[in-house]
C-alpha positions as CSV (number, residue, x, y, z in Angstrom):
1,M,22.0,-20.8,-74.8
2,R,20.2,-21.7,-71.7
3,S,18.9,-18.7,-69.7
4,P,20.7,-18.4,-66.2
5,I,17.6,-17.2,-64.5
6,Q,15.5,-19.8,-62.7
7,T,11.7,-20.0,-62.6
8,S,9.1,-19.4,-59.8
9,G,10.6,-15.9,-59.0
10,K,13.7,-17.4,-57.5
11,S,16.7,-15.7,-59.1
12,K,20.3,-16.6,-58.8
13,T,22.4,-14.8,-56.2
14,N,25.6,-14.6,-58.4
15,F,26.0,-13.9,-62.1
16,T,29.0,-14.0,-64.2
17,T,29.5,-11.2,-66.8
18,A,28.8,-13.8,-69.6
19,Q,25.5,-14.7,-67.9
20,I,24.6,-11.0,-67.5
21,R,25.3,-10.5,-71.3
22,S,23.2,-13.5,-72.1
23,L,20.2,-12.1,-70.2
24,L,20.7,-8.6,-72.0
25,E,20.7,-10.4,-75.3
26,S,17.1,-11.7,-74.7
27,S,15.2,-10.8,-77.7
28,G,12.2,-13.0,-78.6
29,R,8.8,-12.1,-77.0
30,K,8.8,-15.1,-74.7
31,E,12.3,-14.5,-73.6
32,I,11.6,-10.8,-72.7
33,E,8.5,-11.7,-71.0
34,A,10.3,-14.3,-68.9
35,L,12.9,-11.7,-68.0
36,R,10.3,-9.2,-67.0
37,R,8.4,-11.8,-64.9
38,E,11.5,-12.8,-63.0
39,A,12.5,-9.1,-62.4
40,H,8.9,-8.5,-61.2
41,W,9.1,-11.2,-58.6
42,A,12.6,-10.3,-57.6
43,T,11.3,-6.8,-56.9
44,L,8.4,-8.0,-54.8
45,L,10.7,-10.5,-52.9
46,H,13.5,-8.1,-52.0
47,C,11.9,-4.7,-52.0
48,G,8.2,-5.2,-51.5
49,N,5.5,-3.8,-53.7
50,R,5.8,0.0,-52.7
51,V,6.8,2.5,-55.3
52,Y,8.5,5.5,-53.8
53,F,8.3,9.0,-55.1
54,R,11.2,11.4,-55.2
55,G,10.3,14.9,-56.2
56,I,13.0,16.1,-58.5
57,I,13.8,19.9,-58.3
58,E,16.1,20.9,-61.1
59,F,17.3,24.1,-59.4
60,S,19.9,25.2,-62.0
61,N,21.0,24.5,-65.5
62,I,24.3,26.4,-65.2
63,C,27.0,23.9,-65.9
64,T,30.8,24.1,-66.2
65,C,31.1,20.7,-67.9
66,D,31.0,20.1,-71.7
67,C,29.7,16.5,-72.0
68,Y,29.3,15.6,-75.7
69,Y,25.8,14.1,-75.1
70,C,24.3,16.8,-72.9
71,G,21.9,19.7,-73.9
72,I,23.0,22.0,-71.0
73,R,26.7,21.6,-71.8
74,R,28.8,24.7,-71.2
75,S,29.2,25.3,-75.0
76,N,25.5,25.3,-75.8
77,K,24.9,29.1,-76.1
78,D,21.2,28.6,-77.0
79,V,20.3,27.5,-73.4
80,V,18.5,30.2,-71.3
81,R,20.5,29.6,-68.0
82,Y,18.7,29.9,-64.6
83,Q,19.2,29.2,-60.9
84,L,16.2,29.0,-58.5
85,A,16.3,31.0,-55.4
86,K,16.4,29.2,-52.0
87,A,12.8,30.2,-51.3
88,Q,11.6,28.7,-54.7
89,I,13.3,25.4,-53.9
90,L,12.0,25.3,-50.4
91,R,8.4,25.9,-51.7
92,Q,8.6,23.0,-54.1
93,A,10.2,20.8,-51.3
94,K,7.3,21.7,-48.9
95,W,4.8,20.8,-51.6
96,C,6.4,17.3,-52.0
97,A,6.2,16.8,-48.2
98,E,2.6,17.8,-48.2
99,R,1.9,15.3,-51.0
100,G,3.5,12.5,-48.9
101,F,6.5,12.0,-51.2
102,G,9.0,11.6,-48.4
103,S,12.0,12.5,-50.5
104,V,13.3,15.0,-52.9
105,V,16.2,15.0,-55.4
106,L,18.0,18.3,-55.8
107,Q,19.7,18.3,-59.2
108,S,21.6,20.8,-61.2
109,G,24.3,21.4,-63.7
110,E,27.9,20.8,-62.3
111,R,29.7,23.7,-60.6
112,R,32.5,23.6,-57.9
113,D,32.9,27.3,-56.9
114,A,32.5,28.3,-53.2
115,R,29.3,30.3,-53.8
116,F,27.6,27.2,-55.3
117,V,28.9,25.0,-52.5
118,D,27.7,27.4,-49.9
119,F,24.3,27.7,-51.5
120,V,23.7,23.9,-51.8
121,T,24.8,23.4,-48.2
122,D,22.3,26.1,-47.1
123,V,19.5,24.7,-49.2
124,V,20.0,21.2,-47.9
125,R,20.1,22.4,-44.2
126,T,16.9,24.6,-44.7
127,V,14.9,21.9,-46.5
128,K,15.6,19.4,-43.6
129,K,14.6,21.9,-41.0
130,E,11.6,23.3,-42.7
131,T,9.9,20.0,-43.6
132,R,10.1,18.2,-40.2
133,C,6.6,17.3,-39.2
134,S,4.8,14.5,-37.3
135,L,4.8,12.3,-40.4
136,L,8.4,13.2,-41.3
137,P,10.1,13.8,-37.9
138,D,13.5,14.1,-39.6
139,G,12.2,16.0,-42.6
140,L,12.4,15.0,-46.2
141,G,15.0,12.5,-47.4
142,I,17.4,14.4,-49.7
143,T,19.2,13.0,-52.6
144,L,21.8,15.3,-54.2
145,C,22.7,15.1,-57.8
146,V,25.3,18.0,-58.5
147,G,28.2,16.1,-60.0
148,E,31.8,15.6,-59.1
149,Q,33.0,17.5,-56.1
150,S,36.0,17.1,-53.6
151,R,35.6,14.8,-50.7
152,E,35.5,17.7,-48.4
153,V,32.6,19.3,-50.2
154,Y,30.7,15.9,-50.2
155,A,31.3,15.8,-46.4
156,R,29.8,19.2,-46.0
157,F,26.6,18.3,-47.9
158,F,26.3,15.1,-45.8
159,E,26.6,17.0,-42.6
160,A,24.0,19.5,-43.7
161,G,21.5,16.7,-44.1
162,A,21.8,14.9,-47.5
163,H,22.0,11.2,-47.1
164,R,21.8,9.9,-50.7
165,Y,23.9,11.0,-53.7
166,L,23.4,10.1,-57.4
167,L,26.5,10.3,-59.5
168,R,26.1,8.5,-62.8
169,I,29.2,6.8,-64.1
170,E,27.4,6.9,-67.6
171,T,29.5,4.0,-68.7
172,A,31.9,1.5,-66.9
173,S,34.0,1.4,-70.1
174,P,37.0,4.0,-69.9
175,R,37.1,3.7,-73.7
176,L,33.5,4.9,-74.0
177,F,33.9,7.4,-71.2
178,R,36.7,9.1,-73.2
179,R,34.6,9.3,-76.4
180,W,31.6,10.8,-74.6
181,H,33.5,13.4,-72.6
182,P,36.1,16.1,-73.3
183,P,39.7,16.0,-71.9
184,G,39.7,16.9,-68.3
185,Q,36.7,14.8,-67.4
186,T,38.1,11.4,-66.6
187,Y,36.7,8.0,-65.8
188,E,39.3,7.7,-63.0
189,N,38.0,10.8,-61.2
190,R,34.4,9.8,-61.5
191,R,35.2,6.4,-59.8
192,R,37.3,8.2,-57.1
193,C,34.2,10.4,-56.4
194,L,32.0,7.3,-56.0
195,S,34.5,5.9,-53.5
196,H,34.5,9.2,-51.6
197,L,30.8,9.1,-51.3
198,R,30.8,5.6,-49.9
199,S,33.6,6.4,-47.4
200,I,31.6,9.4,-46.0
201,G,28.5,7.3,-45.4
202,Y,26.2,8.3,-48.2
203,Q,23.7,5.9,-49.8
204,V,25.4,5.8,-53.3
205,G,23.6,5.9,-56.5
206,T,25.0,5.6,-60.1
207,G,23.8,4.7,-63.5
208,V,24.5,4.6,-67.2
209,M,23.1,5.6,-70.6
210,I,21.6,2.8,-72.6
211,G,21.9,2.6,-76.3
212,A,24.3,5.5,-76.8
213,P,26.9,5.7,-79.7
214,W,29.4,2.9,-80.0
215,Q,27.9,1.0,-76.9
216,T,27.7,-2.8,-77.2
217,T,25.8,-5.3,-75.3
218,A,29.2,-6.4,-73.8
219,D,29.6,-2.9,-72.5
220,L,26.2,-3.0,-70.8
221,A,27.0,-6.3,-69.2
222,E,30.2,-4.7,-67.7
223,D,28.0,-1.8,-66.5
224,V,25.7,-4.1,-64.5
225,A,28.7,-6.0,-63.2
226,F,30.2,-2.6,-62.2
227,F,27.1,-1.8,-60.1
228,K,27.6,-5.0,-58.3
229,E,31.3,-4.4,-57.7
230,M,30.7,-0.8,-56.4
231,D,28.1,-2.2,-54.0
232,V,25.7,0.7,-55.0
233,D,22.4,1.2,-53.2
234,M,20.4,2.8,-56.0
235,I,20.5,3.0,-59.8
236,G,19.2,5.7,-62.1
237,M,19.6,4.8,-65.8
238,G,17.6,5.2,-68.9
239,P,17.7,5.2,-72.7
240,Y,20.0,7.5,-74.4
241,I,18.2,10.3,-76.3
242,P,20.2,12.7,-78.5
243,H,20.2,16.4,-78.0
244,R,20.4,18.4,-81.3
245,A,23.0,20.8,-79.9
246,A,25.4,18.0,-78.6
247,P,28.1,16.5,-80.7
248,L,27.0,12.9,-80.3
249,A,23.6,13.8,-82.0
250,R,25.5,13.4,-85.2
251,I,26.2,9.7,-84.6
252,D,23.5,7.2,-85.7
253,V,21.9,5.0,-82.9
254,D,19.2,2.4,-82.8
255,L,15.6,3.4,-83.3
256,P,13.8,4.6,-80.2
257,A,11.8,1.4,-79.8
258,M,14.9,-0.5,-79.6
259,R,16.6,1.7,-77.2
260,L,13.5,1.7,-75.0
261,Q,13.4,-2.1,-74.9
262,R,17.1,-2.3,-74.2
263,A,16.6,0.1,-71.3
264,L,13.7,-2.0,-69.9
265,S,15.7,-5.2,-70.3
266,T,18.7,-3.6,-68.5
267,I,16.5,-2.5,-65.6
268,A,15.3,-6.1,-65.4
269,V,18.8,-7.6,-65.4
270,A,20.0,-5.1,-62.8
271,R,17.2,-6.1,-60.6
272,L,18.0,-9.7,-60.9
273,V,21.8,-9.2,-60.2
274,L,21.6,-6.7,-57.5
275,R,18.2,-7.8,-56.1
276,D,17.6,-5.3,-53.1
277,V,18.7,-1.9,-54.4
278,N,16.4,0.9,-55.5
279,I,16.1,1.3,-59.3
280,A,14.4,4.4,-60.7
281,A,12.0,4.5,-63.7
282,T,13.5,7.5,-65.2
283,T,11.9,10.3,-67.2
284,A,13.9,9.3,-70.2
285,L,11.7,6.2,-70.4
286,Q,8.6,8.4,-70.6
287,A,10.3,10.5,-73.3
288,L,10.2,7.4,-75.6
289,S,6.8,6.0,-74.5
290,P,3.9,7.8,-72.8
291,L,3.8,5.0,-70.2
292,G,7.6,4.3,-70.2
293,R,8.0,4.9,-66.5
294,E,5.2,2.5,-65.7
295,R,6.7,-0.1,-68.0
296,G,10.0,0.4,-66.1
297,L,8.1,-0.4,-62.8
298,D,6.9,-3.6,-64.4
299,F,10.5,-4.5,-65.5
300,G,11.9,-4.1,-61.9
301,A,12.0,-0.4,-60.9
302,N,10.6,0.7,-57.6
303,V,11.2,4.6,-57.6
304,I,9.7,7.3,-59.7
305,M,11.0,10.8,-59.8
306,P,8.1,13.2,-60.6
307,Q,9.2,16.5,-62.0
308,V,8.2,19.1,-59.7
309,T,10.3,22.0,-61.0
310,S,8.2,24.8,-62.3
311,P,7.2,24.2,-66.0
312,D,8.9,27.3,-67.3
313,C,12.3,26.3,-65.9
314,R,11.9,22.7,-66.7
315,K,11.9,23.5,-70.4
316,Q,15.3,25.0,-70.0
317,Y,16.7,21.8,-68.2
318,T,16.9,19.8,-71.5
319,L,19.5,17.2,-71.1
320,Y,18.1,15.6,-74.3
321,D,15.4,16.5,-76.9
322,A,11.7,15.8,-76.4
323,K,11.9,15.8,-72.6
324,P,8.4,15.5,-71.3
325,C,7.4,18.8,-69.7
326,D,4.0,18.0,-68.2
327,N,2.9,19.9,-65.1
328,E,3.5,16.9,-62.8
329,T,2.4,18.9,-59.8
330,D,-1.1,19.0,-61.1
331,P,-3.4,16.9,-58.9
332,G,-5.0,15.3,-61.8
333,F,-1.6,14.1,-63.2
334,Q,-0.7,12.8,-59.8
335,N,-3.9,10.9,-59.3
336,A,-3.7,9.4,-62.8
337,L,-0.1,8.3,-62.0
338,E,-1.0,6.7,-58.8
339,R,-4.0,4.9,-60.4
340,R,-1.7,3.4,-63.0
341,I,0.7,2.2,-60.3
342,R,-2.2,0.6,-58.4
343,N,-3.2,-1.1,-61.8
344,L,0.3,-2.8,-61.7
345,G,-0.6,-4.3,-58.4
346,R,1.8,-1.9,-56.5
347,E,1.2,0.9,-53.9
348,V,2.7,4.2,-53.3
349,G,5.0,4.4,-50.2
350,R,3.9,7.6,-48.6
351,N,5.7,9.7,-46.0
352,R,8.8,7.4,-46.1
353,W,12.3,8.0,-47.3
354,G,12.2,4.7,-49.1
355,D,15.8,3.8,-48.6
356,S,16.9,0.8,-50.3
357,P,16.8,-2.6,-48.3
358,H,20.4,-3.0,-49.5
359,A,21.5,0.1,-47.7
360,W,19.9,-1.1,-44.4
361,I,21.4,-4.5,-44.6
362,R,24.9,-3.0,-45.2
363,Q,24.4,-0.5,-42.3
364,A,23.3,-3.3,-40.0
365,F,26.4,-5.4,-41.0
366,I,28.7,-2.6,-40.2
367,Q,27.2,-1.8,-37.0
368,G,27.3,-5.5,-36.1
369,A,30.9,-5.7,-37.1
370,A,31.7,-2.7,-34.9
């Protein structure tokens, strides 16, 4: 079958789901290299050569959900639960600002009680206020990743200062969503939440697991088409890695090397299809390969989320087994990571929020229409 991508770094502007699937089925060494090369050029063309850091602070592993793939699911009684104090979160956020990251991701298990909502609102407002400086006059950019909430709660978080929100759909297939989640967690509500986020004014991020049980290439093609349909601004996706305490761990999946390559190829295809969105090279890539995140950058990603949660707590935020728990706040680690990024011909975008060009273009269009 003839590849739908063109040469010389000039990708198509529209892809059918069948063409997306054809790209995802690239398997030979030459085909994969062609895919990587096209995604690389598309990244440079539409997003530039900067890689943006988002310091990820996993501030709590307390969760009310019971997803069948997750290590911090409610039913896992072996997890030592924790929640960081506001002062601890602020300390790590200030560290990110001092290092020139420009943005943080505040991530936790999912809760919807009033105490939690008030806490998150207060933390967002405080981080914004306390990180304002000459280089960041509006403070750190803040991405929230705290799950499904009501529209009113999303609006509170937005008003407090969060301007990006990551809510992974996990799969665009209602069939798979039902098999991966217990009753009460529905595909319809997840989509509804994404629509709420867009209507409020967030830059919206979503993503999927790649290589999870019962997932087909056709499913992944629908996932990428879903990203386009939802007009997302950022994508955070990575290879599925089982957790021994989660029910899905009993289901056989492809070998790690195959899941890693499938994830890299999906990043590349998402870059070709969506062009100017932000795509993260996730920690899960690194879990399957020591240089997995760097390989993600080479296949079309332009964001890295260094883990800046304290190592002791990080070991308890185990969504999957074998999660890397290096001390990524160590200067030596940071310097080595930045050196590897430069070796890829990229540069780190310091003291910038690093919003996706897609978000800016849409905002300019809305303002022009008004």
